[in-house]
N, C-alpha and C positions, 0 to 999 in steps of 0.2 A: 616262186613260195611267198609264203606269207610267212612275215611276225610277229611275235604274238606283245605285242608295246605292256596291256597291263600289267605280266609279270615282274616283280621288284625281283633286283638282281642279286640281296641279300636273304638268306634263311629269313622266313616267315615267321618261325614260330619260335625268335627267338628274347626271351623277358627284357625290358625294360633295365638296366641299371642300377644300383640300390643304391645310399648314401653309401660316403666313405663311414670306414669306421672311427669315430672317434678316438685321437691318442689324449685318453688324461695323466696331464704330466702331473704327480704329486706336490702338492705343496711343502717347502723342506722349513721346518721351522726352525730356525736357529738357534734360536732360546732355550729353546730343547738340550742342543747341545753342548753350548755354554753352560747351562744352569748340573747337567751329566758331567763337565769336564772339571766344572768346580768342585760337587757332589766330591768325586773320589780323588781329588788337588786333596781338601779335606781328610779325608779317611787315610786316607798317605799322609800325613801330618799327623795324625792323634797317630798312626800306629808309629809310625817312627818318633812319635815324642814317648811311646811306654818302648820299646826297645830299647830306649837310652839310658834309661833308666834299672836299676842295679834291682831287678826283680827277681827271682830265682821259681819261675816256669816252672820249674820239672818238679817245683814240692805240689804242686793243686791237684795234678794226678795222680800221686803215692797218696791223700791224704784224702782223696775226692769218697771213695769207697770204706776208710775209715768207721771204726765200730762209737767208735763218739760223733760221730757225724754223726751214721746213719743212722745214731739214738732223737742227736737234736730230729733230725726230717723227718720220724715218724712221731716228737712230740712237735713239732710244728703239724703236718695233718689233722692230728689228731686232736690238739684249738685248734684249729680251723674249723673243723667237721662240727666239734661241737658248739664252740662258740654262736656256729652260723643256724644251727637248729633252735641254740636260746632265743636266735635272733630270730630266726623265719618262724616261732611259733607266735614270740609276742608281739612280731607285727601284725602278726592276722590278727592275732586278739588285740593289740592296740588302736586297728586299724577298725574295725568293727563296733570298737567303744567308740573312736572319731565319731564315725558316721549313723551311732545312735541315738535318737531324739530324746532322748534321758539325757540332762543339762549333766547332772553331777557325773556319768560317765565319759559323755562327751569332756567336761574341766578336767577328769582326773586327766586321760590320753591325753590332748594337750598340753597338759603340764606338764607331765611327762617327755614327747617328744621333744619342747621345743628347751629342758632343762637339759637331757642329755645329748641333743643337737650343737645347743648352744655353748658347749663346753668342751676341750679337745680330750681327747679319750686316753694321752698321755697325762693327764693333766687327774682324770679321773681315774687311771691305773695306782700313782702316789696318794691316791685320796685311800684308797679301799687298801692298799698295803700300809698304810699309816694310822688308819683306823684306832689298830693298837693302841695307838698312845691316849685315844678318850675315853672306850673301853675295856678295861683292864678284863672283864666277861665275858660272854653273850651265854646270854639267862632265857630258855626261849621254856620256860614256864617246865611240865610235868618232862617232856620230847626231852629237848638236851641245853644241859650246861656246861659248859667249858671255858678254860681260859682263852682269847682272845685269840694269843700269836697259836695257840696250838690247831685252834677251829681253821681260822685266816691261810693257808700254803700261799705258797706259789702260785701253783695250781689255783686256787680256787678265788688267785685275786687276779690273776688273768682272766681265769674263763667266765667272772666276773661282770669285769671293766672295758674283758669286748666283746659282749653278748651283751648287756645289758644296752651298751649302746648303739653294736649292730639292734638292735629290737626297735630303735626310733627311726632308722634310716630303712628299713624294713616296713613298718606301718604304713610312712606315705610311700613307699615303693604297693605295696597291696590297698591303699588303699585309693589310688592313679587307677588300677587294675579296675575293683570293684564298680569306681565311677564311668568307665571307658564302654563296662558292659548294659547295654539300652536298656530303661524302664520297664521297654512294655515285655521283655524279659519274666521281669520279679512279680509285672502285675499279673500277668497271663498264665505264671504258673499259681499265683494268687488262688487267680478262679479257676484253678481246676481243683484248689484244694489245699496244697499245699502246703504246711508252713512256711514259719519263717529260714528255722534252718535248715527244713528239709532242701526250699529251692536255692539255698545259700552253697550247701557239696552241691546238689545235683541241675542245677544251673548256672550260676552265679561264674561261682568259684575257676568252674571247668571253660568258659571262654577270656576271661577274667587271664589266665597261665595265658595266654598268646603279651601277654603284657609287662606281667611282673617276671614272664623269667629274662627274659635278657637283660634288666636293670643285675636282677636276682644275678645271673650270675657276674656279671658283673661286682657287684657286689661279692662273693665266693673272692672270688680274686685277689683282691684292692686286699678281706679278711688276712687270704692269705701270705701278703706284704708286709700289712697294720700288726704281726702275731711278734716282727723280726723287735715288738718295745713295747714289747715284755720281758725281754732283755734287763730291764731298771728296775725289776719286782726282784732274783733271785730265779727267774726263772730258768731252766736247762733246752731251752729252743735251738733252731742253729741255728743265731747267732749269735750266740752268748754262746756255741761252745764250737765256733770257727774263736771267737776269739781269743778264747781259753786258752786254744791249742794252740795259736799264734804265740798268743804272751810265754807261752811252755817254749818250745818248738824253734825261737827267734824269726819268726815271717808271718807279723802281722797282716800285713797287708797281702800274700797269697793269698790267706786264709778266708780273712773278707772276700775276693777275687773268688774263693773256689765256694762260698754261701751263696755269693751272688750269680753264680755258675746256674748253684743249685734252683734259688729263686725262679729263673728261670728256663727252669726244667718244667716245675713242680706249672708251672703258669703253662708254657704249654702244651702241659698235659688236661689242665684243667682246658685249655681253652678252646678243642676239643671238643670235651664233652659238652658246655656247650651251645659248640654250632650241632649236633649233634640234636640233642634236649629242646635247644631252637626249630629245628626242623620237625623233631615226632611235634609241640603242638601249632605247628602252621598248618599242618594235612587239611584240619579243614577252611582257612583262609583263603588258599593261594590253589590253582585250578591246576599248577605242576609244579609240585618239589624245585628248588635248587639241587644239582645234583652233588653228590660227597665226595671228600678226595680223593677218595679209590676211582670211583663215576669218573670222572674228571680223567687220573690218570689215562685209567685204561681206553678213555674215546681216544686222547691221544695216542695210545698207543697203535689202538687203530684206522685211525685216520692216515698217521702216516706207514703203516701197512698199509696200504687201496694203493700210497703213494710210488713207492716204491715199486709195487705191482706193476700202474699203470704205466710207471718210464722201463720195467721189464717188458 
């Protein structure tokens, strides 16, 4: 009986052993832990300090939906919208004038922007409010004539002061957006026989909106907060109403906190609107739009459901 010595003792088809899996050890960022602890400690200290004060926190929800407070909120929103309309329309006109080849219109636009950006908006409001000391009557010829005090109401003072000042800032924003559009777009439109105004409406402005919208959204939010300055011209917006209620109710600090809460609520709503507006105008610039907050929540819920299903 012979033995085949050519056969191996182990299995012939066993694959070679692969490399061992790398055990990745995450890097510990101790600085993050320290900063988190410090932030929590500071927040706790601020909360403790406010808790020791003689603040009637119950007055805030009691007056939050007060009729006078809601009226002040409505006037604040109205003033914000109308001032931004004046600012946007005036800014577009000033930007076009600034970019014009006509030296007169360009110089006028430059002087307007220089003056209104160089003086504080609070000073402008006070100047508009006190022009009655200089002009007893306003005379526009056959169109309108009246006493200045009857013409320049607190609302008109606030509207002119905020709207004209905002136009100077919007002019620079619009000018930056128009300059961001490649000149070849304008040259191609002119080669097709389009007029200058039609080129602006159909070609330049739609593309410039991607640059104009984000800072304009910030200006709207800033305008909402700037309306608090018009309390100095006797206009009954949110802050002035809250101050009046605070003086009569004996809770001045609480009413200021209430006004701050309303400003936070309104700016948060405006921020959400700004996000969706930016997302709308980014459609032609990015291949994939950023998910909306609702889409993020839905995706997180679906991922949690898949993990639970996998564990089951």
